[in-house]
C-alpha positions in Angstrom: -0.1 0.1 -0.1 1.4 3.3 -0.8 1.4 6.7 1.1 -1.5 8.4 -0.8 -3.8 5.4 -0.4 -2.9 5.3 3.4 -3.6 9.1 3.5 -6.7 8.9 1.9 -7.7 6.5 4.9 -6.2 8.9 7.4 -3.6 6.4 8.4 -0.8 8.7 7.1 -0.1 12.5 6.7 -1.2 13.6 3.0 2.5 14.8 2.6 4.7 12.4 0.6 7.3 11.0 2.7 9.3 7.6 2.8 11.1 5.9 5.8 13.2 3.0 4.9 13.5 0.3 7.3 16.6 -2.0 6.7 17.3 -5.2 8.4 20.8 -6.7 7.7 21.9 -10.3 8.8 25.2 -11.5 7.8 26.4 -15.2 8.6 30.0 -15.7 9.4 31.9 -18.7 9.4 33.7 -19.9 12.6 37.2 -18.9 11.3 35.9 -15.0 11.1 36.4 -14.5 7.5 34.2 -12.8 4.9 30.6 -13.4 5.5 28.9 -16.5 3.9 25.8 -14.5 3.1 24.1 -11.5 3.8 20.2 -10.7 3.8 18.9 -7.1 3.5 15.2 -6.4 3.9 13.9 -3.0 3.3 10.1 -1.4 3.1 8.2 1.9 3.5 6.6 2.3 6.7 3.9 4.7 7.4 2.8 6.3 10.8 -0.7 7.5 11.4 -1.1 11.4 11.5 -2.4 12.6 14.8 -4.9 15.6 14.7 -6.0 17.0 18.1 -9.6 16.9 19.2 -11.8 19.7 18.3 -13.7 21.3 21.3 -16.9 23.5 20.8 -19.5 24.9 23.5 -23.1 24.1 22.6 -25.0 25.4 25.5 -24.4 27.7 28.8 -27.4 26.9 31.4 -28.1 28.3 35.0 -28.7 25.6 37.2 -29.3 27.6 40.5 -28.7 31.3 40.9 -28.0 32.6 44.4 -26.7 35.9 45.7 -23.1 35.1 46.0 -22.7 32.1 43.9 -24.2 30.8 40.8 -24.1 27.0 39.8 -24.2 26.5 36.0 -23.6 24.1 33.3 -21.4 24.3 30.0 -22.3 22.0 27.5 -19.1 20.7 25.6 -19.1 18.8 22.6 -15.4 17.1 21.7 -14.9 15.8 18.0 -12.1 13.0 17.2 -11.2 13.5 13.8 -8.5 10.3 13.7 -9.2 6.8 12.7 -8.4 5.8 16.4 -9.7 6.7 19.7 -8.3 9.5 21.9 -8.4 9.6 25.6 -8.5 13.0 27.7 -6.6 12.2 30.6 -6.6 15.7 32.2 -8.3 19.0 31.3 -7.7 22.6 32.4 -10.1 25.6 31.8 -10.7 29.2 32.1 -14.3 30.5 31.1 -15.0 34.2 30.6 -18.3 35.8 30.1 -18.6 39.3 28.6 -14.8 39.8 29.2 -14.7 38.8 32.8 -13.5 35.5 34.5 -16.5 33.5 35.4 -14.8 29.9 36.3 -11.9 28.2 36.2 -10.7 24.4 37.0 -9.3 21.2 36.1 -10.8 17.5 35.7 -8.9 14.4 35.3 -9.7 11.1 33.3 -12.2 12.7 31.6 -13.3 10.5 28.8 -12.5 8.2 25.8 -13.5 9.6 22.2 -14.1 6.8 20.0 -12.4 7.0 16.3 -14.1 9.5 14.0 -17.0 10.4 16.2 -18.0 13.2 18.7 -19.0 12.9 22.3 -20.7 15.5 24.2 -20.7 16.3 28.2 -21.2 18.7 30.8 -18.9 20.8 33.1 -20.6 21.9 36.1 -19.2 25.1 37.3 -19.4 27.3 40.2 -19.4 31.2 39.8 -18.5 33.5 42.8 -20.1 37.1 42.7 -18.0 38.5 45.8 -15.4 40.2 43.6 -17.8 40.9 40.6 -20.0 43.7 39.6 -23.9 43.5 40.1 -24.5 43.9 36.6 -22.9 40.4 35.7 -25.0 38.7 38.2 -28.1 40.5 36.6 -27.1 39.5 33.0 -26.9 35.8 34.1 -29.9 35.6 36.2 -32.1 37.4 33.6 -30.6 34.9 31.2 -29.2 37.6 28.8 -27.1 36.2 26.0 -23.3 36.4 26.7 -20.1 36.5 24.7 -17.9 33.8 26.1 -14.3 32.7 25.9 -13.2 29.2 26.9 -9.5 28.7 26.9 -7.5 25.7 28.3 -5.3 22.7 27.5 -6.0 19.0 27.6 -3.6 16.2 27.9 -4.5 13.4 24.9 -3.3 9.8 24.5 -4.0 7.9 21.3 -3.8 4.3 22.5 -1.4 3.7 19.8 1.6 2.3 21.4 4.3 4.1 19.8 2.6 7.5 19.7 3.3 9.4 23.2 0.8 11.4 25.1 0.5 15.1 23.9 -1.0 18.4 25.2 -3.3 20.3 22.8 -4.7 23.9 23.9 -7.9 25.2 23.0 -9.3 28.8 22.6 -13.1 29.2 21.8 -15.0 32.1 21.5 -18.6 32.8 20.7 -21.9 34.1 21.5 -24.3 31.9 23.4 -27.8 32.3 25.0 -27.8 31.6 28.6 -30.4 28.9 29.4 -32.4 28.1 32.2 -31.6 24.4 33.2 
């Protein structure tokens, strides 16, 4: 199978490249003279191209609004564009709403994403209003649309033995309606 065929199946990068593997075996007589025979094997090896997962926010919802703290849910969709599963083993994030920090956190042993699919999940966050202006609390309680920015980093493993863990960053921004539960 050649590289373009593998690339079409997402098993190699689309760029042309070639890796030659050479195994050489020489048989020597017991006297240590010239080799009796030599065998050489070579071939092309292809390694899968790894693409990072793609994160997107699908909803922001208020679960419980209080004077000092508000509990809310951020629904997140994670796409795996690869032909093998990806495991998210750690996840750190910052969520800003209307230019202000709403919440930050980290998670461990998140989820496995099957090949060429997307999974959805929820982050449950707590926003503390002690150091924030009252107008932000009013916007959230009144379910006003918000501009958000969601940034962070995830540690990802592929389950492919010879591919190491890697970290990928994400930086999402958009406009979202704030839903009620």
